[in-house]
Each structure stands twice: as C-alpha cells, then as structure tokens.
ZAKERO-548062 format. One line per field, with one value per residue: x, y, z of N, C-alpha, C, O in turn; chain; residue number from 0; residue in three letters. Coordinates in steps of 0.1 Angstrom, whole numbers, plus 2048, in hexadecimal, padded with zeros to 3 digits. Example, Ala and Ser with C-alpha at 12.3 -4.5 7.8 and 13.67 -1.06 7.14 Angstrom:
% ZAKERO-548062
npx: [884	880]
npy: [7C7	7EA]
npz: [84E	847]
capx: [87B	889]
capy: [7D3	7F5]
capz: [84E	847]
cpx: [884	881]
cpy: [7DF	800]
cpz: [84E	84F]
opx: [88E	886]
opy: [7DF	80B]
opz: [855	850]
kette: [A	A]
nr: [0	1]
rest: [ALA	SER]
***
This chain:
% ZAKERO-548062
npx: [7BC	7DD	7FC	80C	82A	832	825	81D	819	807	80D	802	7E1	7DE	7F0	7F6	7E5	7E8	7DA	7D2	7E9	7F1	7DA	7DB	7F3	7EB	7D7	7E7	7F5	7E1	7D9	7F0	7ED	7D8	7BF	7A0	79F	79B	781	788	77E	779	793	79F	797	7A7	7C0	7CF	7DC	7F0	806	7FD	7E2	7D9	7E1	7D1	7B7	7B8	7C2	7B9	7C9	7DF	7F8	810	804	808	81C	819	82E	83D	82A	828	842	842	82D	838	84E	842	832	845	84F	83B	831	82E	81E	802	7FE	7F6	7F8	7DF	7C4	7C4	7DA	7F4	7EE	7E9	802	812	806	80B	827	82A	820	831	832	843	845	840	843	836	835	82A	834	850	871	87E	86A	85C	86D	875	85B	851	864	85F	847	84C	84E	862	879	86E	864	869	870	872	864	865	857	86B	87C	87C	87B	860	83F	824	806	817	828	842	84D	842	84C	867	867	861	878	88C	885	88A	878	85F	849	82F	82C	826	810	7FC	7F1	7DB	7CC	7C2	7B8	7CF	7E0	7D5	7D7	7F2	7FB	7ED	7F9	813	810	808	7F3	7D7	7CA	7B1	7AF	796	793	7A2	7AC	7A2	7A3	79A	789	778	762	76F	767	767	780	78D	79B	7AA	7A1	78C	78F	782	78E	7AF	7B7	7A8	7B7	7C5	7B3	7B2	7CA	7E1	7F8	81B]
npy: [810	81D	80D	7F9	7F6	7EF	7E6	7F7	7F3	7FD	7F3	7EB	7E1	7DE	7CB	7BC	7B0	7C0	7C9	7B9	7B6	7D1	7DB	7C9	7D2	7EB	7E4	7D5	7EA	7F7	7E4	7E3	7F9	7F4	7F7	7EF	7DA	7E5	7DF	7CB	7D3	7EE	7F8	7EF	7FF	814	80B	810	828	822	825	83E	83D	828	831	848	83D	82C	83B	855	86A	880	887	89F	8A5	8A6	88D	87C	873	862	84D	845	83B	826	817	80F	800	7EB	7E1	7D9	7C2	7B0	7B0	79D	78A	785	790	78D	786	793	77F	777	783	775	766	77B	788	773	771	78A	78A	774	77E	791	7AA	7C2	7C8	7DB	7E9	805	815	827	81D	81B	811	801	7F2	7E9	7DA	7C2	7B7	7B4	7A2	78B	784	77B	78D	7A0	796	793	7AB	7C6	7DE	7EF	808	81C	82E	83E	841	856	87A	881	876	862	874	881	880	877	85E	84B	854	850	834	82E	839	828	811	817	822	836	84A	849	830	820	810	818	808	80B	80F	826	848	859	84A	84A	865	869	858	863	87D	875	86E	855	838	832	81B	812	7FE	7ED	7D9	7E0	7F4	80D	826	843	857	865	851	837	838	853	85B	860	84D	83B	822	80B	7EE	7D0	7B9	7AA	79B	7A6	7BA	7B1	7B1	7CB	7D2	7D6	7C3	7C9]
npz: [70F	716	70C	726	738	751	771	78E	7B1	7CE	7F0	80C	810	7F5	7E7	7FE	81B	836	84C	862	872	876	884	899	8A6	8AF	8C1	8D3	8DE	8EB	8FD	90D	91C	92C	920	90E	8F1	8CF	8B7	89A	881	884	884	86D	856	858	852	83B	840	850	86D	875	86F	880	89A	89B	89B	8B2	8C7	8C3	8B9	8A7	88E	89A	8B1	8D5	8E2	8CD	8BC	8CD	8D1	8B7	8B2	8C4	8B9	8A0	8A7	8B5	8A0	88D	899	896	87C	868	872	86D	855	833	80F	7FA	7EF	7D2	7C8	7C5	7AD	79B	79A	790	777	76B	769	758	741	73A	747	75B	77E	79D	7BE	7CF	7EC	809	820	835	82B	83E	848	832	822	831	834	819	811	821	818	7FF	7EA	7E5	7D7	7BE	7B5	79F	7A9	7C8	7D9	7F6	812	81A	804	7F3	7F6	7FA	802	7F4	7F0	7DE	7BF	7BE	7C9	7B6	79E	7A3	7A4	789	77D	787	77B	762	750	73F	752	747	73D	751	769	785	7A2	7BD	7DE	7E9	7EB	7EA	7DB	7C1	7BB	7BC	7A7	791	791	78A	770	76A	761	775	78D	7A2	7BF	7C9	7DC	7F2	80F	80C	818	82C	822	807	7F1	7DD	7C3	7BD	7BA	7A2	794	778	774	787	79A	7A7	7B0	7B1	79A	786	77B	765	751	748	73E	724	70F	716]
capx: [7C7	7EA	803	813	836	834	81A	822	80E	808	810	7F8	7D4	7DD	7F6	7F5	7DB	7EF	7D2	7D2	7F5	7F0	7D0	7E0	7FC	7E3	7D1	7F2	7F8	7D5	7DA	7FB	7E8	7CC	7B3	79B	7A2	791	77C	791	777	77B	7A1	7A3	795	7B2	7CD	7D6	7E3	7FB	807	7F5	7D4	7D7	7E1	7C6	7AC	7B9	7C5	7B3	7D5	7E3	806	811	7FF	812	81D	816	83A	840	821	82B	84E	83E	826	841	856	83A	82E	851	851	830	82A	82C	817	7F5	7FD	7F7	7F4	7D1	7C2	7C7	7E6	7FE	7EB	7EB	811	817	801	812	835	829	81C	83C	832	84B	83C	847	83C	838	82D	82E	83B	85F	878	881	85E	857	876	873	84D	850	86D	858	83B	851	84C	86E	882	868	860	873	874	86B	866	85F	853	877	884	87C	878	852	836	818	802	821	82B	850	850	83F	856	874	866	863	886	894	881	88F	86C	858	83D	823	82C	823	802	7FD	7E5	7DB	7BF	7C0	7B8	7DC	7E7	7D0	7DC	801	7FC	7E9	804	81F	80D	805	7E5	7D4	7C0	7AD	7AE	78A	794	7AB	7A6	79A	7A5	790	783	76D	760	779	761	768	78E	792	7A4	7A6	799	78A	78E	77D	797	7BC	7B9	7A1	7C0	7C9	7A9	7B3	7D8	7E6	806	825]
capy: [813	81D	801	7FA	7ED	7EB	7E9	7FA	7F0	800	7E7	7E8	7E2	7DB	7BE	7B4	7B4	7C2	7CF	7B1	7B9	7DF	7DC	7C2	7DA	7F5	7DD	7D2	7F6	7FA	7DA	7E6	804	7EF	7FB	7E4	7D9	7EA	7D6	7CB	7DA	7FC	7FB	7EB	80A	81E	804	816	833	81D	829	84A	839	81F	839	851	835	826	845	862	873	882	88D	8AC	8A5	8A2	87E	873	86D	857	843	840	833	819	80F	80A	7F6	7DF	7DC	7D2	7B5	7A7	7B4	791	77F	782	797	784	78B	791	771	774	78A	76D	763	787	78A	769	774	796	785	76B	786	79B	7B7	7C4	7CE	7E0	7EE	812	816	831	816	81D	805	7F9	7E9	7E4	7D0	7B4	7B2	7AE	796	780	780	776	797	7A8	791	793	7B8	7CD	7EA	7F2	816	81D	83B	846	840	863	884	883	86A	863	875	887	876	874	850	844	859	849	826	82E	83C	81C	807	81D	823	843	848	847	822	819	811	817	802	80D	80E	832	854	85E	842	84E	872	867	852	86D	887	86F	86B	846	833	82F	811	811	7F0	7EE	7CF	7E4	7FB	819	833	849	862	863	844	835	83C	861	85E	864	843	837	815	805	7E0	7CA	7AE	7AB	795	7AF	7C3	7AB	7B4	7D9	7D5	7D1	7BE	7D3]
capz: [719	710	710	732	739	75F	77A	79B	7BA	7DC	7F8	815	80B	7E7	7E6	80A	826	842	856	86F	87B	87A	88E	8A5	8AD	8B6	8CD	8DC	8E6	8F4	908	916	924	933	919	906	8E3	8C5	8AD	88E	876	886	882	85F	84D	85A	850	830	845	859	87B	877	870	88B	8A6	89B	89F	8BF	8D1	8C0	8B9	89A	88E	89F	8BF	8E0	8E5	8C1	8B7	8D6	8CE	8AA	8B3	8CB	8B0	895	8AE	8B7	893	887	89F	893	86F	85F	879	867	848	827	802	7F7	7EA	7C4	7C4	7BF	79F	793	797	787	769	766	765	74C	735	737	74E	767	789	7A8	7C9	7D4	7F8	813	82B	834	826	849	84A	825	81D	837	831	80B	810	828	80F	7F2	7E0	7E3	7CD	7B1	7B1	798	7B0	7D4	7DE	803	816	81B	7F8	7ED	800	7FB	802	7ED	7E2	7D5	7B5	7BE	7CA	7AA	794	7A6	7A0	77B	77A	78A	771	755	748	740	75B	740	73A	75E	76F	794	7A8	7CB	7E5	7F1	7E3	7E7	7D0	7B5	7B9	7B9	79A	787	790	784	762	768	762	783	790	7B0	7C4	7D2	7E7	7FC	81B	806	81F	835	81C	7FD	7EB	7D3	7B6	7BB	7BA	795	78E	76A	775	794	799	7B3	7B3	7AB	78C	77C	775	759	746	743	73A	717	710	715]
cpx: [7D4	7F2	80B	81F	838	828	820	816	811	809	804	7EA	7D3	7E3	7F4	7EB	7E3	7E7	7D2	7DD	7F5	7E6	7D4	7EA	7F5	7DD	7DB	7F5	7ED	7D6	7E5	7F7	7DB	7BF	7AE	79F	797	78D	785	78B	779	789	7A4	7A1	7A0	7C0	7D5	7DF	7EE	7FA	7FD	7E6	7D0	7D7	7D6	7B9	7AC	7BB	7C0	7BE	7DA	7F1	806	80C	809	811	81C	823	83F	837	824	838	84B	837	82F	849	84E	836	839	853	846	82A	828	823	80A	7F4	7FF	7F4	7E5	7CF	7C7	7D3	7F1	7FB	7ED	7FA	816	813	808	820	834	826	826	83C	83C	841	845	83E	840	82F	832	834	84A	866	87C	876	85B	860	875	865	84C	859	866	84D	83F	850	859	877	87C	865	86C	878	86C	86E	85E	85C	85F	881	885	878	869	84A	82B	80E	80C	825	83A	853	84D	848	864	873	868	871	88E	891	885	883	866	84C	830	821	829	814	804	7F0	7E6	7CD	7BC	7C0	7C6	7E4	7E2	7D6	7EB	802	7F8	7F4	810	81C	80B	7F6	7E2	7C8	7BD	7AA	7A2	78A	79C	7A4	79F	79A	799	788	778	76D	76A	774	763	777	794	79B	7A0	79E	797	788	78A	786	7A4	7BD	7B1	7AB	7C4	7C0	7AB	7C1	7DA	7F4	810	82C]
cpy: [813	811	803	7F1	7E8	7EE	7EB	7F8	7F7	7F3	7E3	7EA	7E0	7CD	7B6	7BA	7B4	7C7	7C6	7B4	7C8	7E1	7D4	7CA	7E5	7EF	7D9	7DE	7FA	7F1	7DE	7F2	801	7F4	7F0	7E5	7DF	7DF	7D7	7D4	7E9	801	7F9	7F7	814	818	80A	822	82F	821	835	846	831	828	843	849	831	830	853	86D	874	888	89B	8AE	8A1	893	876	86C	861	84B	83C	837	826	810	808	7FF	7E9	7D8	7D4	7C4	7AB	7A8	7A8	787	77B	788	78C	78C	78A	785	76E	77C	781	769	76F	789	780	76C	780	791	77C	773	791	7A8	7B7	7CA	7D2	7E5	7FC	814	822	82A	818	810	7FB	7EE	7E2	7D9	7C2	7AF	7AC	7A2	78A	77B	77B	780	79E	7A3	792	7A1	7BF	7D9	7EA	800	817	82C	844	845	84D	86D	886	876	86C	86B	87D	87C	871	865	848	848	852	83B	825	830	82F	811	80B	81D	831	840	844	838	81A	81B	810	813	805	80E	81B	83E	85A	857	847	85C	871	862	85C	878	882	86C	85C	843	82F	825	810	803	7F0	7E3	7D4	7EC	807	825	837	854	85E	855	843	838	84B	865	862	859	83F	82B	812	7F6	7DA	7BE	7AF	7A7	79D	7B8	7BE	7AE	7C2	7DC	7CF	7CC	7C9	7D3]
cpz: [712	715	71D	732	747	767	788	7A5	7C8	7E4	801	80F	7FC	7E4	7F2	814	833	84E	863	878	87F	886	89B	8AD	8B5	8C2	8D7	8E5	8EF	900	912	91F	92C	92D	910	8F7	8DA	8BB	8A0	883	878	883	873	855	84D	856	845	834	84F	867	87E	878	87C	898	8A6	8A0	8AD	8CA	8CE	8C0	8AB	89A	892	8AD	8C9	8E2	8D8	8BD	8C0	8D3	8C1	8AB	8BA	8C1	8A6	89B	8B0	8AA	88D	88C	89B	885	866	866	872	859	83D	81A	801	7EE	7DC	7BF	7BF	7B0	796	790	78E	778	763	761	758	73F	732	73D	75A	772	795	7B3	7CD	7E0	801	81F	82A	831	832	84C	83C	820	824	835	823	80A	816	820	801	7E7	7DC	7D8	7BF	7AC	7AA	79F	7BD	7D9	7EB	806	818	810	7F1	7F8	803	7FB	7F8	7F6	7D9	7CB	7B5	7C0	7BD	79F	796	7A2	791	776	77C	780	763	74B	749	749	753	73C	746	762	77E	79A	7B7	7D1	7EC	7E7	7E0	7DD	7C3	7B1	7B5	7AB	78F	785	789	775	760	767	770	784	79F	7B4	7CE	7DD	7F3	808	817	80E	828	82F	813	7F7	7DF	7C5	7B3	7BA	7AC	78F	780	76A	784	792	7A7	7B8	7AC	79D	782	775	767	74D	741	73E	72C	718	70F	708]
opx: [7D7	7F0	810	81F	840	821	828	80B	81D	807	7FC	7E7	7C7	7DC	7F1	7E8	7E4	7EC	7D2	7DC	7FA	7E9	7D2	7EA	7F9	7DD	7D8	7F7	7F0	7D4	7E3	7FE	7D5	7B4	7B5	7A2	78B	795	788	792	77A	78C	7AD	7AA	7A2	7CA	7E2	7E8	7F4	7F0	7F7	7DF	7C6	7CE	7D0	7B1	7A2	7B6	7C3	7BD	7D9	7F6	7FD	810	812	806	81E	822	844	83C	824	838	850	839	82D	84C	853	836	837	857	848	81F	821	822	807	7EA	808	7EF	7E0	7D9	7CE	7D6	7F7	804	7F1	7FD	81F	81B	80C	824	83D	82A	825	844	83D	837	850	831	84B	823	83E	839	84F	860	87D	879	858	85B	873	863	847	856	866	849	837	850	85B	87C	883	865	878	883	860	879	852	85F	85E	88C	88F	874	865	84E	828	80D	809	827	83E	85C	854	84C	86A	87D	86E	876	897	89A	884	884	867	846	828	817	82A	80E	80D	7E5	7F0	7C3	7B3	7C6	7C9	7EC	7EA	7D9	7EF	80B	7FF	7F7	818	826	80C	7EE	7EB	7BF	7C6	7A2	7A4	781	79C	798	795	793	790	77F	76F	777	76D	77C	761	77A	79F	7A3	794	796	79F	780	78F	784	7A4	7C2	7B4	7A8	7C7	7C3	7A5	7C4	7D5	7FB	80E	835]
opy: [80B	80C	80F	7E6	7DE	7F8	7E3	7FC	7F8	7E8	7DA	7F6	7E1	7C5	7AA	7C6	7AA	7C9	7CC	7B5	7CB	7E7	7D9	7C9	7E8	7F6	7D9	7DD	7FE	7F5	7DC	7F4	809	7F4	7E7	7F0	7DF	7D6	7E2	7DB	7F1	80C	801	7F9	81B	81F	80A	826	837	821	835	84B	833	826	845	84F	831	82E	85C	877	86A	88D	8A3	8B7	899	88D	86A	860	857	840	830	82C	81B	804	7FC	7F5	7DE	7CC	7C9	7BB	79F	7A3	7AA	77B	76F	786	784	797	780	781	765	77C	785	769	76D	78B	783	76B	780	795	77D	76E	799	7B1	7AD	7D0	7CC	7E4	7FF	815	826	831	816	805	7EF	7E4	7D6	7CF	7B8	7A3	7A1	799	77F	76F	778	77C	7A2	7AB	791	7A4	7BD	7DE	7E6	802	814	835	850	849	84F	869	88B	86D	878	868	87F	871	868	860	83F	83F	84E	835	81C	82A	82C	809	803	819	838	836	83D	834	80D	825	809	818	802	80E	81A	83D	85E	85C	848	85F	879	867	85C	87C	88A	869	858	84B	828	826	80E	7FC	7F3	7E4	7CD	7EA	80B	82E	82F	85A	856	84E	84D	83B	84F	871	867	85D	841	829	816	7F2	7DF	7BA	7B4	7AD	79B	7BD	7C6	7AE	7C5	7E7	7C4	7D0	7D3	7DB]
opz: [709	720	720	72C	749	764	78D	7A2	7CC	7DE	7FE	80B	7F6	7DE	7F2	814	83A	859	86E	884	88A	88F	8A6	8B9	8C0	8CD	8E3	8F1	8FA	90C	91E	92A	932	933	90C	8F2	8DE	8B8	89C	87C	86E	880	86E	84D	844	857	846	82D	855	86D	888	881	882	8A1	8B1	8A7	8B4	8D5	8D6	8C6	8A3	8A4	88F	8B4	8C6	8E4	8D9	8BA	8BB	8D3	8BF	8A5	8B6	8C0	8A3	895	8AD	8A9	887	885	89D	881	85C	860	871	853	83D	81A	806	7E7	7D9	7B4	7B5	7A8	78B	784	785	76F	757	756	750	734	729	73A	761	76E	797	7B1	7CE	7DF	800	828	81F	834	830	851	83C	81A	81D	834	822	802	811	821	7F9	7DB	7D0	7CF	7B5	7A0	7AE	79D	7BD	7DD	7EC	7FE	819	811	7EA	803	80D	7F4	7F4	802	7CD	7CF	7AE	7B8	7BA	797	78D	79D	78C	76D	774	77D	75A	740	754	749	759	737	746	75F	783	797	7BE	7C9	7F5	7DC	7D5	7D6	7BA	7A6	7AC	7A3	785	77A	784	76E	754	76C	776	77D	7A7	7AD	7DA	7E6	7FD	80A	81E	80B	82A	836	816	7F8	7D8	7BC	7A8	7BA	7AC	786	77C	761	78C	78A	7B1	7C4	7A0	794	776	76A	75E	742	736	73A	729	721	707	705]
kette: [A	A	A	A	A	A	A	A	A	A	A	A	A	A	A	A	A	A	A	A	A	A	A	A	A	A	A	A	A	A	A	A	A	A	A	A	A	A	A	A	A	A	A	A	A	A	A	A	A	A	A	A	A	A	A	A	A	A	A	A	A	A	A	A	A	A	A	A	A	A	A	A	A	A	A	A	A	A	A	A	A	A	A	A	A	A	A	A	A	A	A	A	A	A	A	A	A	A	A	A	A	A	A	A	A	A	A	A	A	A	A	A	A	A	A	A	A	A	A	A	A	A	A	A	A	A	A	A	A	A	A	A	A	A	A	A	A	A	A	A	A	A	A	A	A	A	A	A	A	A	A	A	A	A	A	A	A	A	A	A	A	A	A	A	A	A	A	A	A	A	A	A	A	A	A	A	A	A	A	A	A	A	A	A	A	A	A	A	A	A	A	A	A	A	A	A	A	A	A	A	A	A	A	A	A	A	A	A	A	A	A	A	A	A	A	A	A	A	A	A]
nr: [0	1	2	3	4	5	6	7	8	9	10	11	12	13	14	15	16	17	18	19	20	21	22	23	24	25	26	27	28	29	30	31	32	33	34	35	36	37	38	39	40	41	42	43	44	45	46	47	48	49	50	51	52	53	54	55	56	57	58	59	60	61	62	63	64	65	66	67	68	69	70	71	72	73	74	75	76	77	78	79	80	81	82	83	84	85	86	87	88	89	90	91	92	93	94	95	96	97	98	99	100	101	102	103	104	105	106	107	108	109	110	111	112	113	114	115	116	117	118	119	120	121	122	123	124	125	126	127	128	129	130	131	132	133	134	135	136	137	138	139	140	141	142	143	144	145	146	147	148	149	150	151	152	153	154	155	156	157	158	159	160	161	162	163	164	165	166	167	168	169	170	171	172	173	174	175	176	177	178	179	180	181	182	183	184	185	186	187	188	189	190	191	192	193	194	195	196	197	198	199	200	201	202	203	204	205	206	207	208	209	210	211	212	213	214	215	216	217	218	219]
rest: [MET	ARG	PRO	ALA	ALA	ALA	VAL	LEU	PHE	ASP	LEU	ASP	GLY	THR	LEU	VAL	ASP	SER	ALA	PRO	ASP	LEU	ALA	GLY	THR	ALA	ASN	ASP	MET	LEU	ALA	ALA	ARG	GLY	ARG	PRO	ALA	MET	ALA	TYR	ASP	ARG	LEU	ARG	VAL	HIS	ALA	GLY	SER	GLY	ALA	ARG	GLY	MET	LEU	GLY	ALA	ALA	PHE	ASP	ILE	ALA	PRO	GLY	ALA	ALA	GLY	TYR	GLU	LEU	LEU	ARG	ALA	GLU	PHE	LEU	GLY	ARG	TYR	GLU	GLN	ARG	MET	THR	ARG	ALA	THR	ARG	LEU	PHE	GLU	THR	VAL	PRO	ARG	LEU	LEU	ASP	ALA	LEU	GLU	ALA	ARG	GLY	TRP	ARG	TRP	GLY	ILE	VAL	THR	ASN	LYS	VAL	LEU	ARG	LEU	ALA	GLU	PRO	LEU	THR	ARG	ALA	LEU	GLY	LEU	GLN	ALA	ARG	ALA	GLY	VAL	LEU	ILE	GLY	GLY	ASP	SER	THR	PRO	HIS	LEU	LYS	PRO	ASP	PRO	ALA	PRO	LEU	LEU	GLU	ALA	ALA	ARG	ARG	LEU	GLU	LEU	PRO	PRO	ALA	CYS	CYS	VAL	TYR	VAL	GLY	ASP	ASP	LEU	ARG	ASP	MET	ARG	ALA	GLY	ALA	ALA	ALA	GLY	MET	LEU	THR	VAL	ALA	ALA	ALA	TRP	GLY	TYR	LEU	GLY	GLU	GLY	SER	HIS	HIS	GLY	LEU	TRP	GLY	ALA	ASP	HIS	VAL	ILE	ASP	ALA	PRO	GLU	GLU	LEU	LEU	GLN	ILE	LEU	HIS	PRO	PRO]
***
C-alpha cells in the first residue's frame, strides 16, 4: 500500500452508530400519525441514506414526490432534537482513533450530513475537537459519490488526495474515494446501504472491525 498521511472517515455507519436515533425519529413521525412503529431492523439498513432512507422505508416516499419536502423538513427538525439520545461511537472506534494519533496519522470526517447536524453531533461525541477536518453535505456544491467533498478535505489538510485513505460503509463512499484518487476501505460493520454486496464495490480493502485498519496502513 502507498504511504498515507491522513485517514478520512464517513460518519454515520462508519465512526458512529446513529441508526437508533434515525429510526427513532421515523417511528416518532409514524406515532404522531397514529401508525404503528416499524421494527428497528427494517429501518437500520436504510440508516446510511439518512432522511431519504428513513422516509422511504417508513412512508414509501422518495425525493420529488408530492409532500416529500414537508416530510423531510419535519424529519430533520425532529431528528435534530434527539440525535444524541442513543447515538454512540462504534465500540472500538475510540481505540482506533487513539492509535492513529499515537502513530502520527491525521484524520478527518467527510459526511453527506449537513453541518447543521454534523457539527453538534461530532462535538457531543468528542470528535470535532480531534478531527483535522470536518466536511459536511453542504460544504461543497456536490455530495458523495461526487469526489468534491473528499478533494475539499484533502485541500484543507494541505495534502495530495493520493496521500489520503477514505473509509466508509456505502457504495457511494467507495465511488467517491476512487474518483478522488484515494485508497478506499469498506467498513463492513456499518449499514452497507441498500444495493449490491460490499464485496462487489471495488474497494481496495474490506475490514470487519475498526481496529483492522491499523493492519493495512503504513506509517506516514
């Protein structure tokens, strides 16, 4: 593997398990309409797609449909009020970040979550002060799988994209990382999206637990 100077991470489903609060928000909306709650396992698989995924699963509605934007605004407002209630770092993520810092790697976060949500969430979980960069869904004109957010992260870190690794749990993460010229690592502990199996994503590496990342990185 080529030497890396920084590791960039997706947020939801990679560093943090936010599915409990995303699913909880969807069920709060169902309850407000007198409808039964959906099973958590049915909602969790859609967590990587955020509001779009939750609304699609709970209300069978997609962007562009009549009423979607009103539901989305309600979802985001409700989610903002509870997004740190049950969301936690994945179990061994703290040890991974400690080890990266001890070995001299810089790290950052590139997420499609808008900064209005990403900043308070990462602050509450103790990530914001440690991350070298935080790129949200509104930091650039384009979302992943476009490489623009990853390229912006590399620019802010003053590093060539080829010196960065991107770790994520969705096909769009692997596509964005590859398009940016970064080494890509699929996080098999995450939500893994709604499409093809992660083994077919073309990632440079697939890891089953956060600390396995240390086994494939060389010192910067």
